[in-house]
N, CA, C, O and the ligand as a Tripos MOL2 file, in Angstrom:
@<TRIPOS>MOLECULE
protein
  273   271    69     0     0
PROTEIN
NO_CHARGES

@<TRIPOS>ATOM
      1 N         -90.2380  -51.1900  -22.4830 N.3       1 MET1
      2 CA        -89.0850  -50.2040  -22.8200 C.3       1 MET1
      3 C         -89.5220  -49.2480  -21.5550 C.2       1 MET1
      4 O         -90.6630  -48.8780  -21.2770 O.2       1 MET1
      5 N         -88.3850  -48.9740  -20.9180 N.am      2 LEU2
      6 CA        -88.4660  -47.9210  -19.9930 C.3       2 LEU2
      7 C         -88.2420  -46.5430  -20.4230 C.2       2 LEU2
      8 O         -87.1330  -46.3440  -20.9190 O.2       2 LEU2
      9 N         -89.0900  -45.4780  -20.3440 N.am      3 ARG3
     10 CA        -88.4960  -44.1570  -20.6500 C.3       3 ARG3
     11 C         -87.7030  -43.6270  -19.6320 C.2       3 ARG3
     12 O         -88.0160  -43.6920  -18.4430 O.2       3 ARG3
     13 N         -86.6650  -43.0930  -20.0670 N.am      4 TRP4
     14 CA        -85.6560  -42.7890  -19.3690 C.3       4 TRP4
     15 C         -84.8440  -41.4970  -19.9690 C.2       4 TRP4
     16 O         -83.6640  -41.5210  -20.3200 O.2       4 TRP4
     17 N         -85.4650  -40.6970  -20.0010 N.am      5 PRO5
     18 CA        -84.9550  -39.0940  -20.3230 C.3       5 PRO5
     19 C         -83.6440  -38.5870  -19.7190 C.2       5 PRO5
     20 O         -83.5400  -38.7130  -18.4990 O.2       5 PRO5
     21 N         -82.7940  -38.1240  -20.2810 N.am      6 ASN6
     22 CA        -81.8440  -37.6030  -19.7780 C.3       6 ASN6
     23 C         -81.8430  -36.8070  -18.4540 C.2       6 ASN6
     24 O         -81.0580  -36.9910  -17.5240 O.2       6 ASN6
     25 N         -82.7160  -36.0070  -18.4990 N.am      7 LYS7
     26 CA        -83.1030  -35.0630  -17.2750 C.3       7 LYS7
     27 C         -83.3510  -35.9510  -16.1590 C.2       7 LYS7
     28 O         -82.7810  -35.7840  -15.0810 O.2       7 LYS7
     29 N         -84.1580  -36.8680  -16.3610 N.am      8 SER8
     30 CA        -84.6120  -37.7130  -15.0530 C.3       8 SER8
     31 C         -83.5770  -38.5140  -14.5810 C.2       8 SER8
     32 O         -83.6080  -38.9340  -13.4240 O.2       8 SER8
     33 N         -82.5720  -38.8020  -15.4190 N.am      9 TRP9
     34 CA        -81.4240  -39.6690  -15.1850 C.3       9 TRP9
     35 C         -80.3660  -38.7930  -14.4210 C.2       9 TRP9
     36 O         -79.6000  -39.2840  -13.5920 O.2       9 TRP9
     37 N         -80.3760  -37.5740  -14.7280 N.am     10 ARG10
     38 CA        -79.4310  -36.6940  -13.8470 C.3      10 ARG10
     39 C         -80.2180  -36.4190  -12.5030 C.2      10 ARG10
     40 O         -79.4600  -36.2200  -11.5540 O.2      10 ARG10
     41 N         -81.3460  -36.3730  -12.2560 N.am     11 ASN11
     42 CA        -82.0250  -36.5860  -11.0010 C.3      11 ASN11
     43 C         -81.7340  -37.6360  -10.1910 C.2      11 ASN11
     44 O         -81.3820  -37.5240   -9.0170 O.2      11 ASN11
     45 N         -81.9060  -38.9070  -10.9360 N.am     12 VAL12
     46 CA        -81.5830  -40.0600  -10.3680 C.3      12 VAL12
     47 C         -80.1650  -40.1860   -9.6690 C.2      12 VAL12
     48 O         -79.9020  -40.6350   -8.5530 O.2      12 VAL12
     49 N         -79.2380  -39.6080  -10.7430 N.am     13 VAL13
     50 CA        -77.7910  -39.6650  -10.2820 C.3      13 VAL13
     51 C         -77.6380  -38.7210   -9.0590 C.2      13 VAL13
     52 O         -76.6920  -38.9770   -8.3150 O.2      13 VAL13
     53 N         -78.3180  -37.8180   -8.7900 N.am     14 ASP14
     54 CA        -78.0870  -36.9970   -7.7200 C.3      14 ASP14
     55 C         -78.8470  -37.7640   -6.4850 C.2      14 ASP14
     56 O         -78.3290  -37.8320   -5.3710 O.2      14 ASP14
     57 N         -79.9570  -38.2610   -6.7510 N.am     15 ALA15
     58 CA        -80.4280  -38.7600   -5.5050 C.3      15 ALA15
     59 C         -80.2210  -40.1280   -5.0730 C.2      15 ALA15
     60 O         -80.5220  -40.5080   -3.9420 O.2      15 ALA15
     61 N         -79.6190  -41.0020   -6.1190 N.am     16 ARG16
     62 CA        -79.5230  -42.6010   -5.7210 C.3      16 ARG16
     63 C         -77.9560  -42.7800   -5.6620 C.2      16 ARG16
     64 O         -77.4830  -43.4990   -4.7820 O.2      16 ARG16
     65 N         -77.1350  -42.1440   -6.5770 N.am     17 LEU17
     66 CA        -75.6330  -42.2700   -6.7620 C.3      17 LEU17
     67 C         -75.1200  -42.7900   -5.5700 C.2      17 LEU17
     68 O         -74.6690  -43.9350   -5.5420 O.2      17 LEU17
     69 N         -75.1430  -41.9870   -4.4700 N.am     18 LEU18
     70 CA        -74.4000  -42.0090   -3.1600 C.3      18 LEU18
     71 C         -74.9740  -43.2370   -2.3300 C.2      18 LEU18
     72 O         -74.3710  -43.6620   -1.3460 O.2      18 LEU18
     73 N         -76.2160  -43.8060   -2.7930 N.am     19 ASP19
     74 CA        -76.6440  -44.9040   -2.0680 C.3      19 ASP19
     75 C         -76.1880  -46.2950   -2.5380 C.2      19 ASP19
     76 O         -76.0780  -47.3580   -1.9270 O.2      19 ASP19
     77 N         -75.9810  -45.9850   -3.6870 N.am     20 ILE20
     78 CA        -75.6490  -47.2180   -4.5560 C.3      20 ILE20
     79 C         -73.9800  -47.4820   -4.5590 C.2      20 ILE20
     80 O         -73.4530  -48.5940   -4.6040 O.2      20 ILE20
     81 N         -73.3740  -46.3550   -4.5090 N.am     21 LEU21
     82 CA        -71.8990  -46.4010   -4.9000 C.3      21 LEU21
     83 C         -70.8990  -46.2150   -3.7840 C.2      21 LEU21
     84 O         -71.0510  -45.3590   -2.9120 O.2      21 LEU21
     85 N         -69.8960  -47.0210   -3.8350 N.am     22 VAL22
     86 CA        -68.8110  -46.8620   -2.5110 C.3      22 VAL22
     87 C         -67.7120  -46.8310   -3.2700 C.2      22 VAL22
     88 O         -67.7570  -47.1640   -4.4540 O.2      22 VAL22
     89 N         -66.5600  -46.4120   -2.6530 N.am     23 CYS23
     90 CA        -65.3280  -46.5270   -2.9850 C.3      23 CYS23
     91 C         -64.6810  -48.0610   -3.2180 C.2      23 CYS23
     92 O         -64.5630  -48.8850   -2.3110 O.2      23 CYS23
     93 N         -64.3440  -48.2450   -4.4080 N.am     24 PRO24
     94 CA        -63.8580  -49.7260   -4.6760 C.3      24 PRO24
     95 C         -62.6040  -49.9000   -3.8840 C.2      24 PRO24
     96 O         -62.1410  -51.0410   -3.8500 O.2      24 PRO24
     97 N         -62.0080  -48.9900   -3.2690 N.am     25 LEU25
     98 CA        -60.4790  -49.3220   -2.4790 C.3      25 LEU25
     99 C         -60.9130  -49.6910   -1.1000 C.2      25 LEU25
    100 O         -60.6060  -50.7520   -0.5570 O.2      25 LEU25
    101 N         -61.7820  -48.5760   -0.4670 N.am     26 CYS26
    102 CA        -61.9150  -48.6420    1.1250 C.3      26 CYS26
    103 C         -63.6010  -48.9910    1.2570 C.2      26 CYS26
    104 O         -64.0300  -49.1810    2.3940 O.2      26 CYS26
    105 N         -64.3930  -49.0600    0.2890 N.am     27 LYS27
    106 CA        -65.8100  -49.5330    0.4400 C.3      27 LYS27
    107 C         -66.3610  -48.5370    1.1210 C.2      27 LYS27
    108 O         -67.5290  -48.7310    1.4590 O.2      27 LYS27
    109 N         -65.7460  -47.2600    1.5040 N.am     28 GLY28
    110 CA        -66.5380  -46.2190    2.1650 C.3      28 GLY28
    111 C         -67.4420  -45.4730    1.3020 C.2      28 GLY28
    112 O         -67.5840  -45.7770    0.1180 O.2      28 GLY28
    113 N         -67.9910  -44.6120    1.7930 N.am     29 PRO29
    114 CA        -69.1320  -43.6690    1.0490 C.3      29 PRO29
    115 C         -68.5300  -42.5200    0.3280 C.2      29 PRO29
    116 O         -67.6760  -41.7540    0.7740 O.2      29 PRO29
    117 N         -69.0820  -42.4990   -0.8380 N.am     30 LEU30
    118 CA        -68.4510  -41.4230   -1.7360 C.3      30 LEU30
    119 C         -69.3550  -40.2630   -1.5900 C.2      30 LEU30
    120 O         -70.5240  -40.2720   -1.2020 O.2      30 LEU30
    121 N         -68.4930  -39.0790   -2.0330 N.am     31 GLU31
    122 CA        -69.4170  -37.6830   -1.9710 C.3      31 GLU31
    123 C         -69.5150  -37.3260   -3.3950 C.2      31 GLU31
    124 O         -68.5890  -37.6170   -4.1520 O.2      31 GLU31
    125 N         -70.4640  -36.7770   -3.7750 N.am     32 TYR32
    126 CA        -70.9290  -36.5100   -5.1850 C.3      32 TYR32
    127 C         -70.6570  -34.8280   -5.3700 C.2      32 TYR32
    128 O         -71.1940  -33.9070   -4.7530 O.2      32 TYR32
    129 N         -69.7630  -34.7790   -6.3050 N.am     33 ASP33
    130 CA        -69.6230  -33.3090   -6.5390 C.3      33 ASP33
    131 C         -70.0700  -32.7230   -7.7860 C.2      33 ASP33
    132 O         -69.4360  -32.7540   -8.8410 O.2      33 ASP33
    133 N         -71.3270  -32.1290   -7.5800 N.am     34 LYS34
    134 CA        -71.9750  -31.7450   -8.7760 C.3      34 LYS34
    135 C         -71.1510  -31.2440   -9.8850 C.2      34 LYS34
    136 O         -71.0660  -31.7690  -10.9950 O.2      34 LYS34
    137 N         -70.5200  -30.1240   -9.4640 N.am     35 LYS35
    138 CA        -69.9920  -29.0300  -10.2830 C.3      35 LYS35
    139 C         -68.9390  -29.7890  -11.1270 C.2      35 LYS35
    140 O         -68.8300  -29.5350  -12.3260 O.2      35 LYS35
    141 N         -68.0400  -30.8620  -10.4260 N.am     36 ALA36
    142 CA        -66.9940  -31.3180  -11.1520 C.3      36 ALA36
    143 C         -67.4340  -32.5070  -11.7440 C.2      36 ALA36
    144 O         -66.6620  -33.0980  -12.4990 O.2      36 ALA36
    145 N         -68.6770  -33.0020  -11.4990 N.am     37 GLN37
    146 CA        -69.0400  -34.3910  -11.9020 C.3      37 GLN37
    147 C         -68.0980  -35.3860  -11.4840 C.2      37 GLN37
    148 O         -67.5240  -36.1400  -12.2690 O.2      37 GLN37
    149 N         -67.9610  -35.3830  -10.3730 N.am     38 GLU38
    150 CA        -66.8520  -36.5870   -9.8890 C.3      38 GLU38
    151 C         -67.4200  -37.0250   -8.4260 C.2      38 GLU38
    152 O         -68.0100  -36.2970   -7.6270 O.2      38 GLU38
    153 N         -67.1500  -38.1540   -8.3070 N.am     39 LEU39
    154 CA        -67.3980  -38.8700   -6.8310 C.3      39 LEU39
    155 C         -66.0410  -38.7530   -6.0850 C.2      39 LEU39
    156 O         -64.9980  -39.1490   -6.6070 O.2      39 LEU39
    157 N         -66.0830  -38.2420   -4.9500 N.am     40 THR40
    158 CA        -64.8450  -38.1310   -4.3280 C.3      40 THR40
    159 C         -64.7160  -39.2480   -2.8430 C.2      40 THR40
    160 O         -65.6760  -39.4830   -2.1100 O.2      40 THR40
    161 N         -63.6980  -39.6680   -2.7010 N.am     41 CYS41
    162 CA        -63.3320  -40.3560   -1.5870 C.3      41 CYS41
    163 C         -62.4610  -39.9160   -0.6350 C.2      41 CYS41
    164 O         -61.2650  -40.1490   -0.8070 O.2      41 CYS41
    165 N         -62.8330  -39.3090    0.3640 N.am     42 ARG42
    166 CA        -61.8620  -38.2380    1.1870 C.3      42 ARG42
    167 C         -60.6700  -39.1840    1.7610 C.2      42 ARG42
    168 O         -59.4810  -38.8820    1.6530 O.2      42 ARG42
    169 N         -61.1480  -40.3790    2.3900 N.am     43 PRO43
    170 CA        -59.9500  -41.1760    2.9430 C.3      43 PRO43
    171 C         -58.7750  -41.4960    1.8260 C.2      43 PRO43
    172 O         -57.5840  -41.4290    2.1330 O.2      43 PRO43
    173 N         -59.1070  -41.7610    0.8400 N.am     44 ASP44
    174 CA        -58.1800  -42.3560   -0.3160 C.3      44 ASP44
    175 C         -57.7820  -40.8300   -1.0220 C.2      44 ASP44
    176 O         -56.7870  -40.8690   -1.7460 O.2      44 ASP44
    177 N         -58.3920  -39.6310   -0.8970 N.am     45 ARG45
    178 CA        -58.2020  -38.6080   -1.6210 C.3      45 ARG45
    179 C         -58.2530  -38.8980   -3.1590 C.2      45 ARG45
    180 O         -57.3710  -38.4770   -3.9080 O.2      45 ARG45
    181 N         -59.2740  -39.6020   -3.5830 N.am     46 LEU46
    182 CA        -59.2820  -39.9480   -4.9790 C.3      46 LEU46
    183 C         -60.6630  -39.2880   -5.6290 C.2      46 LEU46
    184 O         -61.6010  -39.2800   -4.8320 O.2      46 LEU46
    185 N         -60.9380  -38.7480   -6.9040 N.am     47 ALA47
    186 CA        -61.8580  -38.5020   -7.4760 C.3      47 ALA47
    187 C         -62.3580  -39.3940   -8.5160 C.2      47 ALA47
    188 O         -61.5690  -39.5730   -9.4440 O.2      47 ALA47
    189 N         -63.5880  -40.0540   -8.5900 N.am     48 TYR48
    190 CA        -63.7800  -40.7180   -9.7560 C.3      48 TYR48
    191 C         -64.7240  -39.9990  -10.5700 C.2      48 TYR48
    192 O         -65.8060  -39.5720  -10.1670 O.2      48 TYR48
    193 N         -64.2440  -39.8830  -11.7810 N.am     49 PRO49
    194 CA        -65.0270  -39.1260  -12.9630 C.3      49 PRO49
    195 C         -66.3700  -39.7220  -13.2710 C.2      49 PRO49
    196 O         -66.5280  -40.9410  -13.2140 O.2      49 PRO49
    197 N         -67.4350  -38.8260  -13.6240 N.am     50 ILE50
    198 CA        -68.6720  -39.2200  -13.9900 C.3      50 ILE50
    199 C         -68.6710  -38.5710  -15.6150 C.2      50 ILE50
    200 O         -68.6390  -37.3900  -15.9610 O.2      50 ILE50
    201 N         -68.7210  -39.9290  -16.5270 N.am     51 ARG51
    202 CA        -68.8840  -39.3880  -17.9360 C.3      51 ARG51
    203 C         -70.1810  -39.7400  -18.4830 C.2      51 ARG51
    204 O         -70.5280  -40.9180  -18.3970 O.2      51 ARG51
    205 N         -70.9620  -38.8800  -19.0420 N.am     52 ASP52
    206 CA        -72.3420  -39.2130  -19.6260 C.3      52 ASP52
    207 C         -73.1950  -39.6280  -18.6440 C.2      52 ASP52
    208 O         -74.1890  -40.3020  -18.9130 O.2      52 ASP52
    209 N         -72.8690  -39.2470  -17.3680 N.am     53 GLY53
    210 CA        -73.9030  -39.8730  -16.4100 C.3      53 GLY53
    211 C         -73.3540  -41.0350  -15.7550 C.2      53 GLY53
    212 O         -73.8250  -41.3550  -14.6640 O.2      53 GLY53
    213 N         -72.3570  -41.7590  -16.3080 N.am     54 ILE54
    214 CA        -71.7670  -43.0300  -15.7190 C.3      54 ILE54
    215 C         -70.7250  -42.8130  -15.0000 C.2      54 ILE54
    216 O         -69.7410  -42.3340  -15.5640 O.2      54 ILE54
    217 N         -70.6810  -43.0630  -13.8000 N.am     55 PRO55
    218 CA        -69.4470  -43.1320  -12.7870 C.3      55 PRO55
    219 C         -68.4550  -44.0730  -13.1530 C.2      55 PRO55
    220 O         -68.7800  -45.2540  -13.2660 O.2      55 PRO55
    221 N         -67.1290  -43.6610  -13.3820 N.am     56 ILE56
    222 CA        -66.1140  -44.4020  -13.6730 C.3      56 ILE56
    223 C         -65.4280  -44.9010  -12.4030 C.2      56 ILE56
    224 O         -64.7600  -44.1070  -11.7390 O.2      56 ILE56
    225 N         -65.5490  -46.0850  -12.0590 N.am     57 MET57
    226 CA        -65.2310  -46.5240  -10.7900 C.3      57 MET57
    227 C         -63.9550  -47.1860  -10.5820 C.2      57 MET57
    228 O         -63.7740  -47.9650   -9.6470 O.2      57 MET57
    229 N         -62.9790  -46.8580  -11.5260 N.am     58 TRP58
    230 CA        -61.8100  -47.8180  -11.3710 C.3      58 TRP58
    231 C         -60.6450  -46.5990  -10.7760 C.2      58 TRP58
    232 O         -60.5740  -45.4530  -11.2200 O.2      58 TRP58
    233 N         -59.8640  -47.1190   -9.7780 N.am     59 ALA59
    234 CA        -58.8010  -46.4130   -9.1510 C.3      59 ALA59
    235 C         -57.8720  -45.8570  -10.0760 C.2      59 ALA59
    236 O         -57.3450  -44.7750   -9.8150 O.2      59 ALA59
    237 N         -57.5680  -46.5680  -11.2890 N.am     60 ASP60
    238 CA        -56.5020  -45.9150  -12.2130 C.3      60 ASP60
    239 C         -57.2000  -44.9030  -13.1130 C.2      60 ASP60
    240 O         -56.5720  -44.3150  -13.9930 O.2      60 ASP60
    241 N         -58.5510  -44.6910  -12.8870 N.am     61 GLN61
    242 CA        -59.0600  -43.5990  -13.6770 C.3      61 GLN61
    243 C         -59.4340  -42.4920  -12.7770 C.2      61 GLN61
    244 O         -59.9480  -41.4570  -13.2030 O.2      61 GLN61
    245 N         -59.1870  -42.6990  -11.5950 N.am     62 ALA62
    246 CA        -59.4130  -41.5890  -10.6370 C.3      62 ALA62
    247 C         -58.2110  -40.5910  -10.4970 C.2      62 ALA62
    248 O         -57.0230  -40.8450  -10.7000 O.2      62 ALA62
    249 N         -58.8360  -39.2600  -10.0590 N.am     63 ARG63
    250 CA        -57.9760  -38.0850   -9.9880 C.3      63 ARG63
    251 C         -57.5910  -38.0870   -8.5540 C.2      63 ARG63
    252 O         -58.3290  -38.4110   -7.6240 O.2      63 ARG63
    253 N         -56.3280  -37.6820   -8.4710 N.am     64 LYS64
    254 CA        -55.7060  -37.6410   -7.1020 C.3      64 LYS64
    255 C         -56.3870  -36.1710   -6.5130 C.2      64 LYS64
    256 O         -56.6940  -35.2740   -7.2980 O.2      64 LYS64
    257 N         -56.5400  -36.0720   -5.3370 N.am     65 ILE65
    258 CA        -57.0290  -34.8620   -4.8010 C.3      65 ILE65
    259 C         -56.0120  -34.5950   -4.0010 C.2      65 ILE65
    260 O         -55.5310  -35.4730   -3.2840 O.2      65 ILE65
    261 N         -55.4370  -33.0200   -4.0270 N.am     66 GLU66
    262 CA        -54.7420  -32.5320   -3.3750 C.3      66 GLU66
    263 C         -55.1300  -32.4240   -1.7650 C.2      66 GLU66
    264 O         -56.2890  -32.2810   -1.3750 O.2      66 GLU66
    265 N         -54.1090  -32.5060   -0.9940 N.am     67 ALA67
    266 CA        -54.4510  -32.5760    0.5170 C.3      67 ALA67
    267 C         -54.9400  -30.9950    0.7600 C.2      67 ALA67
    268 O         -54.3880  -30.0660    0.1700 O.2      67 ALA67
    269 N         -55.9060  -30.8250    1.5820 N.am     68 VAL68
    270 CA        -56.3700  -29.4410    1.7310 C.3      68 VAL68
    271 C         -55.8280  -28.8590    3.0480 C.2      68 VAL68
    272 O         -56.1000  -27.7020    3.3700 O.2      68 VAL68
    273 ZN        -61.9670  -44.9830   -0.6420 Zn       69 ZN69
@<TRIPOS>BOND
     1     1     2 1
     2     2     3 1
     3     3     4 2
     4     3     5 am
     5     5     6 1
     6     6     7 1
     7     7     8 2
     8     7     9 am
     9     9    10 1
    10    10    11 1
    11    11    12 2
    12    11    13 am
    13    13    14 1
    14    14    15 1
    15    15    16 2
    16    15    17 am
    17    17    18 1
    18    18    19 1
    19    19    20 2
    20    19    21 am
    21    21    22 1
    22    22    23 1
    23    23    24 2
    24    23    25 am
    25    25    26 1
    26    26    27 1
    27    27    28 2
    28    27    29 am
    29    29    30 1
    30    30    31 1
    31    31    32 2
    32    31    33 am
    33    33    34 1
    34    34    35 1
    35    35    36 2
    36    35    37 am
    37    37    38 1
    38    38    39 1
    39    39    40 2
    40    39    41 am
    41    41    42 1
    42    42    43 1
    43    43    44 2
    44    43    45 am
    45    45    46 1
    46    46    47 1
    47    47    48 2
    48    47    49 am
    49    49    50 1
    50    50    51 1
    51    51    52 2
    52    51    53 am
    53    53    54 1
    54    54    55 1
    55    55    56 2
    56    55    57 am
    57    57    58 1
    58    58    59 1
    59    59    60 2
    60    59    61 am
    61    61    62 1
    62    62    63 1
    63    63    64 2
    64    63    65 am
    65    65    66 1
    66    66    67 1
    67    67    68 2
    68    67    69 am
    69    69    70 1
    70    70    71 1
    71    71    72 2
    72    71    73 am
    73    73    74 1
    74    74    75 1
    75    75    76 2
    76    75    77 am
    77    77    78 1
    78    78    79 1
    79    79    80 2
    80    79    81 am
    81    81    82 1
    82    82    83 1
    83    83    84 2
    84    83    85 am
    85    85    86 1
    86    86    87 1
    87    87    88 2
    88    87    89 am
    89    89    90 1
    90    90    91 1
    91    91    92 2
    92    91    93 am
    93    93    94 1
    94    94    95 1
    95    95    96 2
    96    95    97 am
    97    97    98 1
    98    98    99 1
    99    99   100 2
   100    99   101 am
   101   101   102 1
   102   102   103 1
   103   103   104 2
   104   103   105 am
   105   105   106 1
   106   106   107 1
   107   107   108 2
   108   107   109 am
   109   109   110 1
   110   110   111 1
   111   111   112 2
   112   111   113 am
   113   113   114 1
   114   114   115 1
   115   115   116 2
   116   115   117 am
   117   117   118 1
   118   118   119 1
   119   119   120 2
   120   119   121 am
   121   121   122 1
   122   122   123 1
   123   123   124 2
   124   123   125 am
   125   125   126 1
   126   126   127 1
   127   127   128 2
   128   127   129 am
   129   129   130 1
   130   130   131 1
   131   131   132 2
   132   131   133 am
   133   133   134 1
   134   134   135 1
   135   135   136 2
   136   135   137 am
   137   137   138 1
   138   138   139 1
   139   139   140 2
   140   139   141 am
   141   141   142 1
   142   142   143 1
   143   143   144 2
   144   143   145 am
   145   145   146 1
   146   146   147 1
   147   147   148 2
   148   147   149 am
   149   149   150 1
   150   150   151 1
   151   151   152 2
   152   151   153 am
   153   153   154 1
   154   154   155 1
   155   155   156 2
   156   155   157 am
   157   157   158 1
   158   158   159 1
   159   159   160 2
   160   159   161 am
   161   161   162 1
   162   162   163 1
   163   163   164 2
   164   163   165 am
   165   165   166 1
   166   166   167 1
   167   167   168 2
   168   167   169 am
   169   169   170 1
   170   170   171 1
   171   171   172 2
   172   171   173 am
   173   173   174 1
   174   174   175 1
   175   175   176 2
   176   175   177 am
   177   177   178 1
   178   178   179 1
   179   179   180 2
   180   179   181 am
   181   181   182 1
   182   182   183 1
   183   183   184 2
   184   183   185 am
   185   185   186 1
   186   186   187 1
   187   187   188 2
   188   187   189 am
   189   189   190 1
   190   190   191 1
   191   191   192 2
   192   191   193 am
   193   193   194 1
   194   194   195 1
   195   195   196 2
   196   195   197 am
   197   197   198 1
   198   198   199 1
   199   199   200 2
   200   199   201 am
   201   201   202 1
   202   202   203 1
   203   203   204 2
   204   203   205 am
   205   205   206 1
   206   206   207 1
   207   207   208 2
   208   207   209 am
   209   209   210 1
   210   210   211 1
   211   211   212 2
   212   211   213 am
   213   213   214 1
   214   214   215 1
   215   215   216 2
   216   215   217 am
   217   217   218 1
   218   218   219 1
   219   219   220 2
   220   219   221 am
   221   221   222 1
   222   222   223 1
   223   223   224 2
   224   223   225 am
   225   225   226 1
   226   226   227 1
   227   227   228 2
   228   227   229 am
   229   229   230 1
   230   230   231 1
   231   231   232 2
   232   231   233 am
   233   233   234 1
   234   234   235 1
   235   235   236 2
   236   235   237 am
   237   237   238 1
   238   238   239 1
   239   239   240 2
   240   239   241 am
   241   241   242 1
   242   242   243 1
   243   243   244 2
   244   243   245 am
   245   245   246 1
   246   246   247 1
   247   247   248 2
   248   247   249 am
   249   249   250 1
   250   250   251 1
   251   251   252 2
   252   251   253 am
   253   253   254 1
   254   254   255 1
   255   255   256 2
   256   255   257 am
   257   257   258 1
   258   258   259 1
   259   259   260 2
   260   259   261 am
   261   261   262 1
   262   262   263 1
   263   263   264 2
   264   263   265 am
   265   265   266 1
   266   266   267 1
   267   267   268 2
   268   267   269 am
   269   269   270 1
   270   270   271 1
   271   271   272 2
@<TRIPOS>SUBSTRUCTURE
     1 MET1         2 RESIDUE 1 A MET
     2 LEU2         6 RESIDUE 1 A LEU
     3 ARG3        10 RESIDUE 1 A ARG
     4 TRP4        14 RESIDUE 1 A TRP
     5 PRO5        18 RESIDUE 1 A PRO
     6 ASN6        22 RESIDUE 1 A ASN
     7 LYS7        26 RESIDUE 1 A LYS
     8 SER8        30 RESIDUE 1 A SER
     9 TRP9        34 RESIDUE 1 A TRP
    10 ARG10       38 RESIDUE 1 A ARG
    11 ASN11       42 RESIDUE 1 A ASN
    12 VAL12       46 RESIDUE 1 A VAL
    13 VAL13       50 RESIDUE 1 A VAL
    14 ASP14       54 RESIDUE 1 A ASP
    15 ALA15       58 RESIDUE 1 A ALA
    16 ARG16       62 RESIDUE 1 A ARG
    17 LEU17       66 RESIDUE 1 A LEU
    18 LEU18       70 RESIDUE 1 A LEU
    19 ASP19       74 RESIDUE 1 A ASP
    20 ILE20       78 RESIDUE 1 A ILE
    21 LEU21       82 RESIDUE 1 A LEU
    22 VAL22       86 RESIDUE 1 A VAL
    23 CYS23       90 RESIDUE 1 A CYS
    24 PRO24       94 RESIDUE 1 A PRO
    25 LEU25       98 RESIDUE 1 A LEU
    26 CYS26      102 RESIDUE 1 A CYS
    27 LYS27      106 RESIDUE 1 A LYS
    28 GLY28      110 RESIDUE 1 A GLY
    29 PRO29      114 RESIDUE 1 A PRO
    30 LEU30      118 RESIDUE 1 A LEU
    31 GLU31      122 RESIDUE 1 A GLU
    32 TYR32      126 RESIDUE 1 A TYR
    33 ASP33      130 RESIDUE 1 A ASP
    34 LYS34      134 RESIDUE 1 A LYS
    35 LYS35      138 RESIDUE 1 A LYS
    36 ALA36      142 RESIDUE 1 A ALA
    37 GLN37      146 RESIDUE 1 A GLN
    38 GLU38      150 RESIDUE 1 A GLU
    39 LEU39      154 RESIDUE 1 A LEU
    40 THR40      158 RESIDUE 1 A THR
    41 CYS41      162 RESIDUE 1 A CYS
    42 ARG42      166 RESIDUE 1 A ARG
    43 PRO43      170 RESIDUE 1 A PRO
    44 ASP44      174 RESIDUE 1 A ASP
    45 ARG45      178 RESIDUE 1 A ARG
    46 LEU46      182 RESIDUE 1 A LEU
    47 ALA47      186 RESIDUE 1 A ALA
    48 TYR48      190 RESIDUE 1 A TYR
    49 PRO49      194 RESIDUE 1 A PRO
    50 ILE50      198 RESIDUE 1 A ILE
    51 ARG51      202 RESIDUE 1 A ARG
    52 ASP52      206 RESIDUE 1 A ASP
    53 GLY53      210 RESIDUE 1 A GLY
    54 ILE54      214 RESIDUE 1 A ILE
    55 PRO55      218 RESIDUE 1 A PRO
    56 ILE56      222 RESIDUE 1 A ILE
    57 MET57      226 RESIDUE 1 A MET
    58 TRP58      230 RESIDUE 1 A TRP
    59 ALA59      234 RESIDUE 1 A ALA
    60 ASP60      238 RESIDUE 1 A ASP
    61 GLN61      242 RESIDUE 1 A GLN
    62 ALA62      246 RESIDUE 1 A ALA
    63 ARG63      250 RESIDUE 1 A ARG
    64 LYS64      254 RESIDUE 1 A LYS
    65 ILE65      258 RESIDUE 1 A ILE
    66 GLU66      262 RESIDUE 1 A GLU
    67 ALA67      266 RESIDUE 1 A ALA
    68 VAL68      270 RESIDUE 1 A VAL
    69 ZN69       273 GROUP 0 **** ****
């Protein structure tokens, strides 16, 4: 059994998420938005939500980012 307290998991998310996850549409790198708890893909203008520390990597769950 691995000890995996929530606090550590959050740190792991911070450090590792971007190495592991790419955008399912364009396979490009994602940006982790700590405040919004989202992973954003700039080229696709999509933000993938993170729920309970688990990224939801489906395009139909993603939020469209307004053009800046
Ligand atoms: Zn993308």
